[in-house]
C-alpha positions, -999 to +999 in steps of 0.1 A: -215+201-195-209+172-172-198+177-136-169+155-126-168+163-089-164+134-064-195+122-047-198+122-009-190+085-008-159+090-029-147+118-006-152+097+025-134+067+010-106+091-001-103+107+033-103+072+049-074+061+026-054+092+034-060+088+071-049+051+070-018+061+050-009+088+075-013+064+104+009+037+087+035+063+078+036+077+113+038+042+129+066+031+105+086+063+109+084+061+147+093+024+145+123+028+122+137+062+130+127+070+166+126+037+184+163+029+181+170+060+203+147+049+231+159+025+258+150-011+250+134-015+284+110+013+278+073+004+278+068+018+243+087-011+227+058-034+234+036-015+209+060-022+180+070-054+161+106-067+162+129-046+140+134-075+115+099-069+103+108-033+094+125-046+063+105-078+057+070-062+056+078-035+030+098-061+010+069-086+010+044-058+001+066-046-028+070-081-042+032-087-039+026-053-057+050-063-085+033-097-088-002-082-091+010-055-116+026-083-137-005-104-135-027-075-145-005-066-175-004-102-186-042-104-183-047-072-203-023-083-230-039-117-234-074-102-235-062-076-261-047-104-282-080-124-281-100-093-291-075-087-320-079-123-332-117-121-332-118-089-353-095-103-380 
């Protein structure tokens, strides 16, 4: 029987991705939910981008994700079509 456990490198990469995701989630949550309740003159505001980016960045990321998924699906379908033509 084959073992399908993650290697040490896979575990480190996975842990790194989880850590980065948690940091981004915490930053975004503080930015969008907590920051509006803190006085605008407080020093903490200098560590966050302007509020307009709170919508623009996720929107741009979502559009890029959709673009790459669409390109990947198109690539796979075209490749599959070529393979089908060669076998006939």
